[in-house]
VEXSE-776628 format. One record per residue (C-alpha): residue in one letter; z, x, y; residue number from 1. Coordinates in Angstrom, 1 decimal. Layout:
<pts>
A_Z_X_Y_NUM
...
</pts>
This chain:
<pts>
M_16.2_1.6_20.5_1
K_13.6_-0.2_18.3_2
I_13.2_1.5_15.0_3
A_10.6_0.5_12.4_4
I_10.2_1.6_8.8_5
D_7.0_1.5_7.2_6
L_7.1_0.1_3.6_7
N_4.1_1.8_1.7_8
G_4.9_5.2_0.7_9
V_8.2_5.3_2.4_10
L_10.1_2.5_0.2_11
R_7.4_1.3_-2.0_12
D_5.4_3.3_-4.5_13
T_2.2_1.2_-4.2_14
I_0.1_4.1_-5.2_15
G_1.9_4.7_-8.4_16
K_1.8_0.9_-9.4_17
F_-1.9_0.5_-8.4_18
T_-2.6_3.4_-10.9_19
Q_-0.5_1.6_-13.5_20
V_-2.4_-1.8_-13.0_21
Y_-5.8_-0.1_-12.8_22
D_-5.4_1.8_-16.0_23
K_-4.2_-1.5_-17.9_24
H_-6.8_-3.8_-16.7_25
M_-9.9_-1.7_-15.8_26
M_-9.7_0.9_-18.5_27
N_-7.8_-0.1_-21.6_28
E_-8.6_-3.9_-21.9_29
V_-11.9_-5.1_-23.5_30
L_-13.3_-7.7_-21.0_31
E_-15.1_-10.5_-22.5_32
V_-18.6_-11.2_-21.3_33
D_-19.0_-14.3_-19.3_34
E_-21.8_-16.2_-20.6_35
S_-22.4_-18.1_-17.4_36
S_-23.1_-15.0_-15.4_37
K_-26.2_-14.1_-17.7_38
I_-29.4_-14.8_-16.3_39
F_-32.6_-15.7_-18.4_40
S_-36.1_-15.3_-17.7_41
N_-39.3_-17.1_-19.0_42
S_-41.5_-14.0_-19.6_43
G_-44.1_-16.1_-21.9_44
D_-44.9_-19.6_-22.8_45
T_-42.3_-20.1_-25.5_46
E_-39.0_-18.3_-25.5_47
W_-36.4_-17.4_-22.9_48
E_-35.0_-13.9_-23.1_49
L_-31.8_-12.3_-21.8_50
V_-32.0_-10.2_-18.6_51
N_-29.3_-7.8_-18.1_52
T_-28.4_-8.1_-14.4_53
N_-25.2_-6.1_-14.4_54
N_-23.9_-2.8_-15.8_55
E_-21.4_-4.0_-18.5_56
N_-20.7_-0.4_-19.5_57
F_-19.5_0.7_-16.0_58
D_-17.7_4.0_-16.3_59
Y_-14.2_3.3_-14.9_60
G_-11.8_6.1_-14.2_61
Y_-9.7_7.9_-11.8_62
S_-8.5_11.3_-10.9_63
L_-5.1_12.6_-9.8_64
P_-3.4_13.6_-7.7_65
I_-4.2_11.0_-4.9_66
T_-4.4_13.1_-1.7_67
S_-5.7_10.4_0.6_68
L_-4.9_6.6_1.2_69
N_-8.7_5.9_0.5_70
L_-8.2_4.9_-2.8_71
Q_-12.0_4.5_-3.7_72
E_-12.3_8.3_-3.3_73
F_-10.1_8.6_-6.6_74
F_-10.6_5.1_-8.3_75
K_-14.0_4.0_-9.6_76
F_-15.2_0.5_-8.6_77
K_-18.5_-1.0_-9.0_78
D_-18.6_-1.8_-5.1_79
D_-16.2_-2.7_-2.2_80
D_-16.2_-6.2_-3.3_81
E_-14.8_-5.4_-6.6_82
Y_-12.1_-3.1_-5.0_83
Y_-10.9_-5.6_-2.7_84
S_-10.9_-8.4_-5.3_85
F_-8.8_-6.2_-7.6_86
M_-6.4_-5.4_-5.0_87
Y_-6.0_-8.4_-3.0_88
E_-7.2_-11.5_-5.1_89
E_-6.7_-10.7_-8.8_90
F_-3.5_-8.4_-9.0_91
P_-1.8_-8.4_-5.7_92
M_1.6_-9.6_-7.3_93
Q_1.3_-6.8_-9.9_94
I_0.7_-4.2_-7.3_95
F_2.6_-5.1_-4.2_96
G_5.3_-7.3_-5.7_97
H_6.2_-5.4_-8.9_98
A_5.8_-1.8_-7.6_99
G_8.7_0.4_-7.8_100
S_10.6_2.0_-5.0_101
T_9.8_5.5_-4.0_102
E_13.1_6.7_-4.8_103
M_15.9_5.4_-7.2_104
T_18.3_4.8_-4.4_105
S_15.8_3.9_-1.7_106
F_17.1_0.4_-0.8_107
N_20.7_1.5_-1.2_108
D_20.0_4.0_1.3_109
L_18.1_1.9_3.5_110
N_20.8_-1.0_3.5_111
D_23.5_1.7_4.4_112
F_21.3_3.0_7.2_113
Y_20.8_-0.6_8.5_114
T_24.6_-1.5_8.3_115
T_25.5_1.7_10.1_116
N_22.9_1.2_12.9_117
R_22.2_-2.5_13.3_118
D_24.8_-2.9_16.1_119
N_23.2_-0.2_18.2_120
H_19.4_-0.2_17.3_121
R_17.0_-2.9_16.4_122
I_15.7_-2.3_13.0_123
S_12.6_-3.6_11.5_124
I_10.2_-3.1_8.5_125
V_6.5_-3.0_9.1_126
S_3.6_-3.0_6.6_127
D_0.0_-3.1_6.5_128
E_-0.8_-6.1_4.5_129
I_-3.9_-8.2_3.6_130
G_-3.9_-11.9_2.3_131
K_-2.0_-12.4_-0.8_132
S_-0.3_-9.0_-0.5_133
K_1.9_-10.5_2.1_134
P_3.9_-13.1_-0.2_135
A_4.0_-10.4_-2.9_136
T_5.5_-7.9_-0.3_137
L_8.3_-10.4_0.6_138
F_8.9_-10.8_-3.2_139
F_9.3_-7.0_-3.5_140
L_11.8_-6.8_-0.5_141
S_13.8_-9.6_-2.0_142
K_13.7_-8.0_-5.5_143
F_15.4_-4.9_-4.2_144
S_17.8_-6.9_-1.9_145
C_16.7_-5.7_1.5_146
L_19.2_-6.6_4.1_147
I_16.7_-6.2_7.1_148
E_15.8_-9.4_8.4_149
E_12.9_-8.5_10.7_150
I_9.8_-8.0_8.7_151
K_6.4_-7.5_10.4_152
F_3.0_-7.5_8.9_153
F_0.0_-5.9_10.7_154
S_-3.7_-5.2_10.1_155
E_-6.2_-2.9_11.6_156
T_-6.7_-5.6_14.4_157
T_-3.0_-6.1_15.2_158
K_-1.9_-2.5_14.8_159
N_-1.6_-2.1_18.7_160
L_0.8_-5.1_18.7_161
M_3.0_-3.3_16.2_162
W_3.1_-0.2_18.3_163
D_4.0_-2.3_21.4_164
E_7.1_-3.5_19.7_165
I_8.8_-0.4_18.3_166
D_10.0_2.9_19.8_167
V_10.5_4.9_16.6_168
L_8.3_4.6_13.5_169
L_9.1_6.2_10.0_170
T_5.8_6.3_8.1_171
A_4.0_8.1_5.4_172
N_0.6_6.7_6.6_173
P_-1.7_9.7_7.8_174
D_-3.6_7.3_10.3_175
L_-0.4_6.2_12.1_176
L_0.9_9.8_12.2_177
L_-2.3_11.3_13.6_178
N_-3.0_8.2_16.1_179
K_0.5_7.4_17.6_180
P_0.6_6.5_21.2_181
D_2.0_9.1_23.6_182
N_5.2_7.2_24.4_183
K_6.2_6.7_20.7_184
I_8.1_8.8_18.3_185
V_7.0_9.1_14.7_186
I_9.0_10.5_11.8_187
K_6.7_11.6_8.7_188
F_7.9_10.5_5.4_189
E_6.4_13.5_3.4_190
T_4.2_12.5_0.4_191
E_1.3_14.1_-1.6_192
Y_-1.3_12.7_0.6_193
N_0.1_13.5_4.1_194
K_1.2_17.1_3.3_195
N_-1.6_18.6_5.7_196
V_-0.7_16.2_8.6_197
Q_1.4_18.0_11.1_198
S_4.4_16.5_12.5_199
D_7.5_17.8_14.5_200
L_9.8_15.3_12.6_201
V_9.8_15.2_8.8_202
I_12.0_13.8_6.0_203
S_11.4_13.3_2.3_204
S_14.3_10.9_1.6_205
I_15.7_7.8_3.4_206
K_19.1_9.4_3.0_207
N_18.1_11.9_5.7_208
L_16.9_9.3_8.1_209
D_20.2_8.6_10.0_210
D_20.7_12.5_10.6_211
K_17.0_12.8_11.9_212
L_17.7_9.8_14.3_213
K_20.7_11.6_15.8_214
Q_18.5_14.6_16.5_215
I_16.2_12.3_18.5_216
I_18.7_10.4_20.6_217
</pts>
């Protein structure tokens, strides 16, 4: 049997780290004004005067708890470009590489599960990643001494290929829970943002994965 374990929310506390990085860099730091970004306009015959082209006093902030993976519902950004730049260009290593694990013993339990089941099942880690979050994620996995050698990244356009290669998926992602193919088995890893998603198979700790798998097979 081909078993895949989704990274975000199951093994990695991505949202917790996102919140820390946002709080540090978007709320607590005083950003210097980039002089090159200012635009001047000649409104008369003699002098140039400064034109304010952006809102330097944008009201950054966020609200908790996070009850959805659409983080822009909870964290204020000027626009989509600033959000994606923050997440995937400016701070991907801080967010994805230096995040903590969801539990203190997440990777000890994962490695135990892997060594117990690797002879009978094909076990992989899957993760929805974009751009620089990929190398940051590999750093994260090495930091926690993950023993699983098969790591697969997917995106919205390659999600179906991910489903084609697995039989069982452990995930916290509401979209994957709600839109699984009929011939696949999904186990929900319960979090704050997926409590309202119904699933027949639910765990709240990696420790319980082996017992849940025995119920399935």
